[in-house]
C-alpha positions as CSV (number, residue, x, y, z in Angstrom):
1,V,9.3,1.7,-55.7
2,P,10.7,1.4,-59.2
3,E,8.6,0.2,-62.1
4,A,9.0,-3.5,-62.9
5,I,12.0,-4.5,-65.0
6,D,11.6,-7.5,-67.2
7,V,14.1,-10.2,-66.7
8,P,14.5,-13.2,-69.0
9,T,13.0,-16.4,-67.6
10,E,16.2,-18.3,-68.1
11,T,18.9,-17.9,-65.5
12,V,22.2,-16.6,-66.8
13,A,24.8,-17.6,-64.1
14,T,27.8,-15.6,-65.0
15,Q,30.8,-15.8,-62.8
16,A,33.8,-13.5,-62.6
17,R,37.0,-14.8,-64.0
18,Q,39.4,-15.8,-61.3
19,G,41.2,-12.8,-59.9
20,A,38.5,-10.2,-60.8
21,E,39.0,-7.1,-58.7
22,S,36.4,-4.8,-57.3
23,L,35.0,-2.1,-59.4
24,L,36.0,0.5,-56.9
25,E,39.6,-0.6,-57.2
26,G,39.4,-0.4,-61.0
27,I,38.1,3.2,-60.7
28,R,40.8,4.2,-58.3
29,T,43.6,2.9,-60.5
30,D,42.1,4.6,-63.6
31,A,41.4,1.2,-65.3
32,V,37.7,2.0,-65.4
33,R,35.5,5.0,-66.0
34,A,32.1,4.5,-64.3
35,E,29.0,6.8,-64.2
36,F,26.3,5.9,-61.6
37,T,22.8,7.3,-62.0
38,G,19.4,6.7,-60.6
39,T,16.6,4.9,-62.5
40,G,13.9,6.9,-60.8
41,G,13.2,4.2,-58.2
42,S,14.1,4.1,-54.5
43,S,14.5,0.4,-53.9
44,G,15.4,-2.7,-56.0
45,D,16.6,-2.2,-59.6
46,S,17.2,1.5,-58.8
47,V,20.7,2.4,-60.1
48,K,22.5,2.1,-63.4
49,V,26.2,2.2,-64.0
50,R,27.8,2.9,-67.4
51,V,31.3,1.6,-67.7
52,A,34.2,2.0,-70.1
53,K,37.9,1.5,-70.1
54,G,40.1,4.0,-68.3
55,P,43.5,5.3,-69.5
56,K,45.3,2.6,-67.5
57,A,43.1,-0.4,-68.5
58,A,44.6,-3.7,-69.5
59,P,43.9,-5.0,-73.1
60,G,40.7,-6.8,-73.8
61,P,37.4,-7.0,-71.7
62,Q,37.8,-7.0,-68.0
63,D,35.5,-8.4,-65.2
64,Y,34.8,-6.5,-62.0
65,T,32.8,-7.3,-58.9
66,V,30.8,-5.0,-56.6
67,P,30.9,-6.2,-53.0
68,P,27.5,-6.3,-51.2
69,G,27.0,-3.3,-48.9
70,S,29.0,-1.0,-51.1
71,Q,27.9,2.6,-50.7
72,L,26.8,5.1,-53.3
73,A,27.2,8.8,-52.2
74,S,24.5,11.0,-53.8
75,S,25.7,14.1,-55.7
76,D,22.4,15.8,-54.6
77,A,22.4,16.9,-51.0
78,S,18.6,16.5,-50.9
79,A,18.5,13.0,-52.4
80,Q,19.3,9.8,-50.6
81,S,22.6,8.0,-50.9
82,M,22.3,4.3,-51.6
83,T,23.7,0.9,-50.6
84,I,24.2,-1.9,-53.2
85,L,22.8,-5.3,-52.7
86,S,24.1,-6.8,-55.9
87,V,24.7,-6.5,-59.6
88,A,21.3,-7.3,-61.2
89,G,22.4,-7.6,-64.8
90,E,23.5,-6.0,-68.1
91,A,21.0,-3.6,-69.5
92,A,19.3,-5.0,-72.6
93,G,16.7,-2.3,-73.3
94,K,14.8,0.4,-71.5
95,N,13.3,-1.9,-68.9
96,S,15.1,-5.2,-69.3
97,Y,18.4,-6.7,-68.5
98,K,20.4,-9.9,-68.9
99,P,21.1,-11.3,-65.4
100,T,24.7,-11.5,-64.3
101,S,26.6,-10.9,-61.1
102,V,29.6,-9.5,-62.8
103,I,30.4,-6.2,-64.5
104,T,32.4,-6.7,-67.7
105,V,34.0,-3.6,-69.1
106,P,34.2,-4.1,-72.9
107,A,37.4,-3.8,-74.9
108,K,35.9,-0.8,-76.7
109,G,32.9,1.4,-76.1
110,T,30.6,1.3,-73.1
111,A,28.3,-1.1,-71.3
112,T,25.5,-0.4,-68.9
113,Y,24.5,-2.5,-65.9
114,V,21.6,-2.4,-63.5
115,L,22.3,-2.6,-59.7
116,K,20.0,-3.7,-57.0
117,A,20.4,-0.8,-54.6
118,F,18.4,0.6,-51.7
119,C,18.1,4.1,-50.1
120,A,20.2,4.7,-47.1
121,E,19.0,8.1,-45.8
122,F,15.4,7.8,-44.8
123,H,14.7,11.4,-44.3
124,K,15.9,12.6,-47.7
125,E,14.1,12.5,-51.0
126,N,14.2,9.5,-53.4
127,P,16.9,9.8,-56.0
128,S,15.8,10.7,-59.6
129,T,17.1,9.8,-63.0
130,S,19.3,12.9,-62.8
131,T,20.9,11.9,-59.5
132,H,24.5,10.9,-59.8
133,F,26.5,8.8,-57.3
134,T,30.0,8.1,-56.3
135,L,31.0,4.6,-55.4
136,K,32.4,4.1,-51.8
137,E,33.7,1.2,-49.7
138,P,31.2,-1.3,-48.3
139,D,29.8,-0.5,-44.9
140,P,30.3,-3.6,-42.7
141,V,26.8,-3.6,-41.3
142,L,25.2,-3.1,-44.7
143,A,27.4,-5.8,-46.1
144,C,26.1,-8.1,-43.3
145,I,22.5,-7.2,-44.1
146,A,23.2,-7.9,-47.7
147,R,24.6,-11.4,-47.0
148,N,21.8,-12.3,-44.6
149,G,18.9,-10.6,-46.3
150,K,19.4,-11.4,-50.0
151,D,16.3,-13.5,-50.0
152,L,14.1,-10.8,-48.4
153,S,11.4,-9.0,-50.5
154,V,12.3,-5.5,-51.6
155,P,10.2,-3.8,-48.9
156,A,11.6,-6.1,-46.2
157,Y,15.2,-5.5,-47.3
158,Q,14.6,-1.7,-47.5
159,A,13.1,-1.7,-44.0
160,A,16.1,-3.6,-42.6
161,V,18.5,-1.0,-44.2
162,W,16.6,1.9,-42.7
163,M,16.4,0.2,-39.3
164,Y,20.2,0.4,-39.3
165,T,20.9,3.7,-41.1
166,D,18.1,5.8,-39.6
167,N,16.7,3.9,-36.6
168,A,13.4,4.1,-38.6
169,T,10.2,2.7,-36.9
170,F,7.4,0.8,-38.6
171,S,5.1,3.7,-38.6
172,E,7.7,6.2,-39.9
173,V,8.6,3.9,-42.8
174,N,5.0,3.4,-43.8
175,E,4.5,7.2,-44.1
176,K,6.6,7.1,-47.3
177,F,7.1,3.4,-48.2
178,A,4.5,0.6,-47.9
179,V,5.9,-2.3,-45.7
180,S,3.5,-4.9,-44.3
181,T,3.8,-6.2,-40.8
182,Q,5.0,-9.6,-42.2
183,E,7.7,-7.9,-44.3
184,W,8.8,-5.8,-41.3
185,S,9.0,-9.0,-39.2
186,S,11.1,-10.7,-41.8
187,G,13.5,-7.8,-42.1
188,E,13.9,-7.0,-38.4
189,P,15.8,-10.2,-37.5
190,V,18.3,-9.5,-40.3
191,F,18.9,-6.1,-38.9
192,R,19.3,-7.4,-35.3
193,R,21.7,-10.1,-36.4
194,C,23.9,-7.5,-38.1
195,R,23.7,-4.3,-36.0
196,P,26.8,-3.4,-34.1
197,A,27.0,-4.3,-30.4
198,N,26.3,-1.5,-28.0
199,P,29.6,0.0,-26.6
């Protein structure tokens, strides 16, 4: 579990300008350069992304969204890949950020954003600060878990993800990640609501 990140008490409700495209599309069209790295945690505020304009960027700052359930493929075969719940905010210091749901690529220079992300490969090691990731399309089931589980605690949400990605049991999860019976019981209905129907 990552160390606590301080968030300002005031809520900063930033919305994307109308027509903002996904960050993945911006990367694919060379409008954005993005570098995803771990923060040293496995769940919650566990990934940072540094963004800058790409060679085909439009003039001025540009807003981008990151759809819930988007996947982050790990560059390290031994470290877990991740799934994104949401953009947490723009980094404002070593362990703080300004809440926002939108990534704004500045007209010049770089900006760094914190992502709420969760491990998606239970049997691999937690990512470290040297782990890099590649952004991928959202997984439909993980997107459903994100929509229905956004109010879950960090352990409950992580449990719901592992129930889907690894068929993890309560006892298995608790061998490496503390989840109470109450948290498990709150995450399990979200997983069951979203899991694909048996063929």
